[in-house]
N, C-alpha and C positions, 0 to 999 in steps of 0.2 A: 210703284210696285210695292206690295206689302212685304213684311219681313218673313224670310224663310226660316223655319225652325226644324231641327232634326226630329223632334218628337212627333211632328205631323207626317213624317215619311212612313210609307209602308214598312213592315218588319224586314222584308228581304232587302230593301234599300238601306235601312239602318245597319244591317249586318254587313252588307257589301262596303258601305262607307267606313264602318269600324275596322273591318279587315284591312282596307287600304291605308287607313291612318296608323294602325298598329304596325303594319309592315314598313310604313314610311318612318315612323319613330325608331323602329328597330334598325333600319338602314342608317339613319342618322347617328344612332349610338355606335354602330360599327364603324362608320366613317370617323367619328370623333375619337374612337379608341385608337385609330391609326396615328393620331397626333401625339400620342404619349411617347416619351423618349425611350430609346433602346430598340431592341429587335421587335419585329411585328408580333403583337400579342393577339391579333384577331385571326381566328381560324378562317382560312379562305373558303372552306366549305360552307360556313355560315353566310359569308358574302355571296357565294354562289346560289344559295337557297333563296335569299331575298331578291337576287337579280333574276333568277329564273321565275320567281313568283310574279314578276312584272307581266309576263305573257298572259296567264289566266286572269289576273285581277284587272290590269289595265285593258286587256283585250276585251273582256266581257263588258267593262264599263263603256268602252268605245262602241261596241256593237249595240249596247242598250241605247246609247245616245243616237246612233244612226237610225234606229228603228222606233224611237219614242216620239211622242207628241212634243215633249219638252225640247228635244234635240231639233226637231223640225221648226219649232217656233223661235228658238234662240239662235240656231246656227244656219238657218236657211238664207237664201238670197235676199238682199235688200233689208236685212235685219240689223244693220250697223250697230246701233247703240244698245240693243236689247241685252246682249251678253254683259256689257258693263252695268246696265241697270240691274240685271240679275245678281251679279257679283256684289253690287252695293246693297242689295236687299237681303243678303245673308245676315244672320244675327251678329251682333258685335263680337261675341266670343269666337264665332267661326272666322270672321274677318281678321281678328287679331291673331288667331292661331295660324291662318294662312300666311299672314305677313311674317310671323316668326318662323314658320316652316320654310318659306322660300328664302328668307335671309340666311337661315342656317344651311340650307342646301347650297346657296351661292358661296357662303364662306367655306364650306367643305370642298367645293369644287375648285376654289381658287387658293386653297391652303398651300399650294406649292408642291414641288417635287415632280420629277419626271417619271411617269409610269412607263416602264420598259417591260417587255416580255422576257423576264429573267428566267434563266434555266440553270440547272446544276448538272455538271457532267459526272461521269462515273468515278472520277477522282475527287469529287467534292468541290471543284472549282466553280465559282459563280460567273456567269457570262450572259451577254445578250448578243444578238446578231444585228448588223446594220448593213445597208447597201452602200457600196463604195462606187461613186459615179466615175472615178478615174479608171479603175480596173474592170468595172461592170460586173463585179462579183460581190456576193455577201461576204462579210468578214466577221469574225468573232472578236468581241471586245470583253476582256476579262475585267471583272469587278472585284474590288476589295469587299470584305464582309460588311463593313458599314454602308458602302454604296449599295450592295445587294439588299440589305434590310430597308434602306430608304426607298429604293425602287419598288420593292415588294409592298411596302406600306402605301406608297403613292398609287400603285395599281389597285390595291384593295379599297383605298379611299375613293378613287374614281368610280369603281364599280358600285360601291355602296351609295355614294351620293347620287349617281345616276339613277339607281333604283329608287332612292328616296324621292327624287323629282317625279318619276313616273307614277309612283304610288300616290303622291300628293295630288297630282293631276287626275289620277284615276278617281280619287275621292270627290274631286270637283265635278268630274263627268257624271258620277252617280247622282249628285245633286241636280245637275242639268237634266238628266234623263227623267228624274222624278219631279221636275219643276211644276207641271200642271197638277200633280197629286199632292203637293206639299201643303201643309197647313199654314196659311198666311194670316197675319193679324195686323 
C-alpha cells in the first residue's frame, strides 16, 4: 500500500481531520493542566465543550466511514490485515503524531486520582454520595477542601482525556473514510 498524505485529501476531509486534531490537542492540554498543583485551574465549562464536541466530530467521522468506500474496503468482513496495512501506510509524521497522541492520552487517563461526582451544599461543604451495601441507602461523605480539589481535577482530567481519545480516533476515521481518494505515492 502506498503512503497516505494529507495533502492528497479533499478539502472537506482535511478540514474535518484538522478540527478533530485541534480538539484532541486542546483536550490534552486541559487534561495536562489538571496535573498542576493546587486547586483546579481548568474551567469545567471548557472541558464540557470539548467533551460535547465529541458527538458531532466523532459521530460524523463514524457515519462517513460507515457509508464510504474506504470504510467498506478496510472495515468489511474478511479484511483482517487491511486496517493494519492502512495504518502502516500513513506518512511518518502522521504515524509519529498518533503514537505521541495515544501515549499522552494513556498517561492522562492513568495519572491517578479518583474522580467523584463532588457537590457543594448550601453551607459550602464539599461532599459526594456513595451507596452503603449494609444499610442499602446512599450516604453523604464529607470532603476536606484538598480532597475536593483533587476529586474535581480528576473528574476534569478523565473527561478531557476521554474527549482527546475520541477526537484522535475521529481523525483516524476521517483518513479511513477518505482512503480511496487519498493521494498515494
